[in-house]
C-alpha positions as CSV (number, residue, x, y, z in Angstrom):
1,M,-7.9,10.4,-9.5
2,R,-4.8,10.2,-7.7
3,Y,-3.3,7.4,-5.7
4,L,-0.7,7.0,-3.0
5,S,-0.1,3.2,-2.4
6,I,1.8,2.1,1.0
7,D,3.7,-1.0,1.4
8,Y,3.2,-0.8,5.2
9,G,6.0,-2.0,7.3
10,E,7.6,-1.7,11.0
11,K,10.7,-0.4,10.2
12,R,10.0,0.9,6.3
13,S,7.0,1.6,4.8
14,G,7.3,1.5,0.9
15,L,5.6,4.1,-0.9
16,A,4.1,4.7,-4.9
17,L,2.2,7.7,-6.5
18,T,0.3,7.5,-9.8
19,D,0.8,9.7,-12.6
20,S,-1.6,13.1,-12.8
21,A,-3.7,10.6,-15.2
22,G,-4.3,8.3,-12.1
23,K,-2.8,5.4,-15.0
24,G,1.3,4.9,-14.1
25,A,2.5,3.4,-10.7
26,F,5.9,5.5,-9.8
27,P,8.1,4.9,-6.3
28,R,8.6,7.0,-4.3
29,P,11.1,7.4,-1.5
30,V,10.8,5.0,1.2
31,L,9.6,6.1,4.6
32,A,11.8,4.9,7.5
33,M,9.0,4.5,10.5
34,A,9.6,6.8,13.6
35,G,6.1,5.9,14.8
36,K,2.6,5.8,13.7
37,K,2.3,9.7,14.8
38,E,5.3,10.8,12.4
39,F,3.8,7.8,9.7
40,V,0.7,10.0,9.7
41,R,2.0,13.3,9.5
42,V,4.3,12.1,6.7
43,V,1.9,11.1,4.6
44,A,-0.2,13.6,5.2
45,E,2.1,16.1,4.3
46,L,2.7,14.3,1.1
47,A,-0.5,13.6,0.3
48,K,-0.8,17.6,0.1
49,T,1.9,18.4,-1.7
50,E,1.0,15.6,-4.6
51,K,-2.8,16.3,-4.2
52,I,-3.5,12.6,-3.5
53,T,-7.4,11.9,-3.3
54,A,-7.4,8.2,-2.4
55,L,-5.1,5.8,-0.5
56,V,-4.2,2.1,-1.0
57,L,-2.6,-0.1,1.4
58,G,-1.3,-3.3,0.5
59,L,-3.2,-5.9,3.1
60,P,-0.6,-8.3,3.3
61,L,-3.0,-12.2,3.3
62,R,-2.1,-15.1,4.8
63,L,-1.3,-17.9,2.1
64,N,-5.5,-19.1,3.2
65,G,-6.4,-15.7,2.8
66,E,-7.1,-14.9,6.7
67,R,-5.6,-11.9,7.9
68,G,-2.3,-12.3,10.5
69,E,-0.6,-9.7,12.8
70,S,0.8,-8.1,9.7
71,A,-2.8,-7.4,8.3
72,K,-3.6,-6.4,11.7
73,R,-1.1,-3.1,11.7
74,V,-2.1,-1.9,8.6
75,I,-6.0,-2.0,9.2
76,R,-4.8,-0.2,12.6
77,A,-2.8,2.2,10.2
78,A,-5.8,2.7,7.7
79,G,-8.2,3.9,10.7
80,S,-5.4,6.3,12.0
81,L,-5.2,7.5,8.7
82,L,-8.7,7.7,7.4
83,R,-9.2,9.9,10.7
84,A,-6.6,12.1,10.1
85,L,-6.9,12.9,6.5
86,A,-10.4,12.1,5.6
87,L,-9.8,10.7,2.5
88,P,-11.0,7.4,1.2
89,V,-8.4,4.5,2.0
90,Y,-9.0,1.1,-0.2
91,L,-7.2,-2.1,1.2
92,M,-5.7,-3.7,-1.4
93,P,-5.1,-7.7,-0.8
94,E,-1.5,-9.2,-1.7
95,T,0.1,-11.8,-0.7
96,L,4.3,-11.9,-1.3
97,S,4.3,-8.6,-3.1
98,S,7.5,-8.0,-1.5
99,F,9.0,-11.1,-2.9
100,A,7.6,-10.5,-6.6
101,A,8.9,-6.9,-6.1
102,E,12.5,-8.6,-5.4
103,E,12.2,-10.7,-8.3
104,R,11.3,-7.9,-10.8
105,L,14.5,-5.8,-9.6
106,R,16.9,-8.6,-10.2
107,E,15.5,-9.0,-13.5
108,A,16.3,-5.4,-14.0
109,G,19.8,-6.0,-12.8
110,L,19.6,-5.0,-9.2
111,K,21.6,-6.9,-6.9
112,G,22.7,-6.2,-3.4
113,N,22.1,-2.9,-1.5
114,R,20.8,-1.3,-4.5
115,L,18.1,-4.2,-4.5
116,R,17.5,-3.2,-1.0
117,R,16.7,0.0,-1.1
118,A,14.5,-0.4,-3.9
119,L,12.5,-3.0,-2.4
120,D,9.9,-1.3,-0.5
121,G,8.9,0.9,-3.4
122,A,8.5,-1.8,-5.8
123,A,6.4,-3.5,-3.7
124,A,4.1,-0.2,-3.6
125,V,4.1,0.1,-7.1
126,L,3.2,-3.3,-7.6
127,I,0.2,-3.1,-5.4
128,L,-0.8,0.7,-6.8
129,E,-0.6,-1.7,-10.8
130,S,-2.5,-4.6,-9.2
131,F,-5.1,-1.8,-7.6
132,L,-5.4,0.0,-11.1
133,N,-6.2,-3.0,-13.5
134,L,-9.3,-4.2,-11.3
135,P,-12.6,-2.6,-12.6
136,E,-14.2,-0.1,-10.6
137,E,-16.7,-2.0,-9.3
138,R,-13.8,-4.2,-7.4
139,R,-12.1,-1.2,-6.5
140,A,-15.1,0.2,-4.8
141,S,-15.8,-3.6,-2.7
142,L,-12.0,-2.4,-1.5
143,L,-12.9,0.4,0.5
144,F,-11.9,0.9,3.6
145,S,-14.3,1.3,6.3
146,E,-13.5,1.5,10.3
147,D,-16.8,-0.7,11.0
148,R,-16.7,-3.6,8.7
149,D,-13.0,-4.1,8.3
150,T,-11.7,-4.5,12.4
151,E,-13.4,-7.5,12.1
152,P,-11.0,-10.6,11.3
153,A,-12.3,-12.0,7.8
154,R,-10.8,-13.7,4.9
155,I,-10.7,-12.0,1.7
156,S,-10.0,-13.0,-1.4
157,H,-6.6,-12.4,-2.9
158,G,-5.8,-9.9,-4.9
159,R,-3.8,-10.0,-7.9
160,V,0.1,-8.8,-6.3
C-alpha cells in the first residue's frame, strides 16, 4: 500500500508519503491551507498522481486522551476526504507530534526559518512512521468511519 499522511492544521498541513513499497516515510511540501474545498482538491490530486491507496491523518488528542477542537477539525476533514476520494482513511492518535518533530529537526542541526519550514512535514513523517510501526490488526482498528468516529470519545494514545 502507498500511504499519504497528513498533519492537519488551520494554517498549514504537513504531508508525508510512503515509498512505493509502503515502508519508509518521506516529507512532501507543506500545504498552505486555503479552505477545506481547496485542501480536498489538492489532496485528491496528490492521491491520484502518487497512486495513494490510503490516507493517515494525525488525530491530536489531549494529554488525557480526549478529543478537543483540533481533533474535531481533523475528524471533519477525514469525513470530507473519505467522501471525495473513496480511499480508506485512518485516524492515527497523536499527541505533541510537532514538539517531537521539532526536537528531531533541532538534533539534525536545523534552526530558525529552515526549522519552521520543515516542521509540519516532519510531524507528518512521525505520524506515518508510528502508523507503519503498528501491527496490521492495530492499524485496522484506526480505520475511520463517519458513523463511529463522529462521537466524542477517549482513545488510547498512539506512539507519536
